[in-house]
C-alpha positions as a LaTeX table, in Angstrom:
\begin{tabular}{lrrr}
\hline
Residue & $x$ (\AA) & $y$ (\AA) & $z$ (\AA) \\
\hline
Met1 & 39.35 & 144.44 & 159.65 \\
Gly2 & 38.09 & 145.98 & 156.46 \\
Gly3 & 40.20 & 148.00 & 154.06 \\
Gly4 & 38.69 & 151.33 & 155.18 \\
Phe5 & 39.61 & 150.78 & 158.81 \\
Lys6 & 43.16 & 149.91 & 157.82 \\
Arg7 & 43.52 & 153.24 & 156.05 \\
Leu8 & 42.12 & 155.11 & 159.04 \\
Leu9 & 44.28 & 153.33 & 161.59 \\
Gly10 & 47.43 & 153.49 & 159.48 \\
Asn11 & 50.09 & 151.34 & 161.07 \\
Leu12 & 47.83 & 150.14 & 163.88 \\
Thr13 & 46.73 & 146.63 & 162.94 \\
Val14 & 45.38 & 143.74 & 164.91 \\
Glu15 & 48.04 & 141.15 & 165.63 \\
Gly16 & 47.84 & 138.33 & 163.05 \\
Gln17 & 45.64 & 140.32 & 160.65 \\
Asp18 & 48.38 & 140.53 & 158.02 \\
Ala19 & 48.92 & 136.78 & 158.24 \\
Glu20 & 45.19 & 136.17 & 157.72 \\
Asp21 & 45.14 & 138.51 & 154.74 \\
Glu22 & 48.10 & 136.72 & 153.21 \\
Met23 & 46.44 & 133.32 & 153.73 \\
Arg24 & 43.23 & 134.56 & 152.10 \\
Ala25 & 45.20 & 135.92 & 149.16 \\
Glu26 & 47.06 & 132.62 & 148.77 \\
Arg27 & 43.81 & 130.63 & 148.89 \\
Ala28 & 42.24 & 132.92 & 146.31 \\
Gln29 & 45.28 & 132.54 & 144.06 \\
Glu30 & 45.08 & 128.73 & 144.42 \\
Arg31 & 41.39 & 128.79 & 143.43 \\
Val32 & 42.18 & 130.90 & 140.39 \\
Glu33 & 44.95 & 128.50 & 139.34 \\
Arg34 & 42.69 & 125.44 & 139.80 \\
His35 & 40.01 & 127.12 & 137.72 \\
Arg36 & 42.48 & 127.95 & 134.96 \\
Gln37 & 43.77 & 124.38 & 134.88 \\
Ser38 & 40.32 & 122.82 & 134.84 \\
Ala39 & 39.12 & 125.22 & 132.15 \\
Ala40 & 42.17 & 124.52 & 130.04 \\
Arg41 & 41.78 & 120.75 & 130.41 \\
Ser42 & 38.08 & 120.71 & 129.55 \\
Thr43 & 38.49 & 122.70 & 126.34 \\
Val44 & 41.62 & 120.97 & 125.10 \\
Tyr45 & 40.48 & 117.36 & 125.24 \\
Arg46 & 36.77 & 117.62 & 124.45 \\
Pro47 & 35.96 & 117.85 & 120.72 \\
Leu48 & 32.96 & 119.75 & 119.43 \\
Pro49 & 29.82 & 117.68 & 118.77 \\
Leu50 & 29.04 & 116.63 & 115.21 \\
Ser51 & 26.15 & 118.44 & 113.57 \\
Pro52 & 23.02 & 116.30 & 112.95 \\
Leu53 & 23.15 & 117.43 & 109.32 \\
Met54 & 26.56 & 115.78 & 108.90 \\
Asp55 & 26.29 & 112.84 & 111.33 \\
Pro56 & 26.23 & 109.58 & 109.30 \\
Val57 & 24.31 & 107.74 & 112.03 \\
Lys58 & 21.52 & 110.35 & 112.05 \\
Ile59 & 21.43 & 110.46 & 108.25 \\
Ala60 & 21.04 & 106.66 & 108.07 \\
Ala61 & 18.27 & 106.72 & 110.67 \\
Arg62 & 16.44 & 109.45 & 108.79 \\
Glu63 & 16.74 & 107.62 & 105.45 \\
Arg64 & 15.55 & 104.36 & 107.01 \\
His65 & 12.21 & 106.00 & 107.86 \\
Arg66 & 11.87 & 107.63 & 104.46 \\
Thr67 & 12.22 & 104.49 & 102.36 \\
Pro68 & 8.92 & 103.18 & 100.98 \\
Lys69 & 7.46 & 100.08 & 102.58 \\
Lys70 & 7.67 & 96.77 & 100.78 \\
Ala71 & 4.56 & 95.71 & 98.87 \\
Gln72 & 2.53 & 93.03 & 100.59 \\
Gly73 & 1.38 & 89.90 & 98.83 \\
Thr74 & $-1.75$ & 90.17 & 96.66 \\
Glu75 & $-3.34$ & 87.07 & 98.18 \\
Leu76 & $-6.36$ & 87.86 & 100.34 \\
Thr77 & $-7.03$ & 86.07 & 103.59 \\
Pro78 & $-10.37$ & 84.23 & 103.99 \\
Phe79 & $-11.69$ & 87.07 & 106.14 \\
Gln80 & $-10.71$ & 89.65 & 103.50 \\
Thr81 & $-12.48$ & 87.69 & 100.73 \\
Lys82 & $-15.69$ & 87.48 & 102.80 \\
Leu83 & $-15.41$ & 91.18 & 103.63 \\
Ala84 & $-14.94$ & 92.06 & 99.95 \\
Ala85 & $-17.93$ & 89.92 & 98.98 \\
Asn86 & $-20.20$ & 91.59 & 101.55 \\
Pro87 & $-21.80$ & 94.78 & 100.12 \\
Tyr88 & $-22.09$ & 96.30 & 103.62 \\
Gly89 & $-18.56$ & 95.36 & 104.65 \\
Met90 & $-16.78$ & 98.16 & 102.88 \\
\hline
\end{tabular}
């Protein structure tokens, strides 16, 4: 029965209703305790992530793409020499 009916009926309660209410209260308390324990465990053992601005792996990856490319050899392939000799090639 709801809380309003209990107030209206006073001492008249359905047999076993108090036992059900107590069981519900115990289950709710157990859920609250489990939540508190899981919340405490997850925040205690898990460190905060490292910022990308300070992460050495990310910095190295960024620098790798910013370095200038190596100069290629100055020797031209046979196709490149023919292309350079052709006035319409370039």
